[in-house]
C-alpha positions in Angstrom: 0.0 0.0 0.0 1.4 3.4 -1.0 1.2 6.5 1.0 -0.8 9.3 -0.6 0.0 13.0 0.1 -2.2 15.9 -1.2 -0.5 19.1 -2.2 -1.9 22.5 -3.3 -1.8 22.7 -7.0 1.5 24.2 -8.3 3.3 24.0 -5.0 5.2 20.8 -5.7 8.5 21.0 -7.8 9.0 18.2 -10.4 12.2 17.1 -8.6 10.3 16.5 -5.3 7.6 14.7 -7.2 10.2 12.4 -8.7 11.9 11.7 -5.4 8.5 11.0 -3.8 7.6 8.6 -6.6 10.9 6.8 -6.2 10.1 6.4 -2.4 6.7 4.9 -3.3 4.7 8.0 -2.3 1.8 9.1 -4.5 1.8 12.9 -4.7 -1.5 14.4 -5.8 -2.1 18.1 -6.5 -5.5 19.7 -6.0 -6.9 23.3 -6.2 -8.3 22.7 -2.6 -6.5 19.9 -0.8 -8.9 20.1 2.2 -11.8 19.0 -0.2 -9.9 16.0 -1.5 -11.4 12.6 -0.4 -9.1 9.6 -0.4 -10.5 6.2 -0.3 -8.1 3.3 0.2 -9.6 0.0 -0.4 -8.8 -2.8 2.0 -8.1 -6.3 0.9 -8.9 -9.1 3.3 -5.9 -11.3 4.3 -8.1 -14.4 3.6 -11.2 -14.9 1.5 -14.4 -16.4 2.7 -13.4 -19.6 0.7 -10.1 -19.7 2.6 -11.9 -19.5 5.9 -14.5 -22.1 5.0 -11.9 -24.5 3.7 -9.7 -24.0 6.8 -12.8 -24.7 9.0 -13.7 -27.8 7.1 -10.1 -29.1 7.2 -9.9 -28.5 11.0 -13.2 -30.2 11.6 -12.5 -33.1 9.2 -9.2 -33.9 10.8 -9.7 -33.1 14.5 -10.8 -36.6 15.4 -13.7 -35.4 17.4 -16.5 -37.4 15.7 -19.3 -35.6 17.5 -18.0 -32.2 16.2 -17.6 -33.4 12.7 -21.1 -35.0 12.7 -22.7 -31.9 14.2 -21.1 -29.7 11.6 -22.1 -31.9 8.7 -25.7 -32.0 10.0 -25.8 -28.2 10.5 -24.4 -27.6 7.1 -26.7 -30.0 5.4 -29.8 -28.4 7.1 -28.7 -24.9 6.0 -28.0 -25.9 2.4 -31.3 -27.9 2.3 -33.1 -24.7 3.6 -31.5 -22.6 0.8 -32.5 -25.2 -1.8 -36.0 -25.5 -0.6 -36.4 -21.7 -0.8 -34.9 -21.6 -4.3 -37.3 -24.5 -5.5 -40.3 -22.7 -3.9 -39.5 -19.4 -5.7 -38.9 -21.1 -9.1 
């Protein structure tokens, strides 16, 4: 993620802009810097698929049969509920 700095238009010399770019800083010039809105999107460290597969792997390999069975039954019930709703709406 790069750092962003907002400058008043015309106040940033080209040499400074170049040095900032080399340092990984994004320099932005604006007529009114106080009115600039920056939005920095965040990226999750793990996707929902990663979390699901990690949970499934842990449950499948933990050796606690009651936990694995309860998880499988709960997942089946939820999927069945979604399927029933989809068929009912078709």
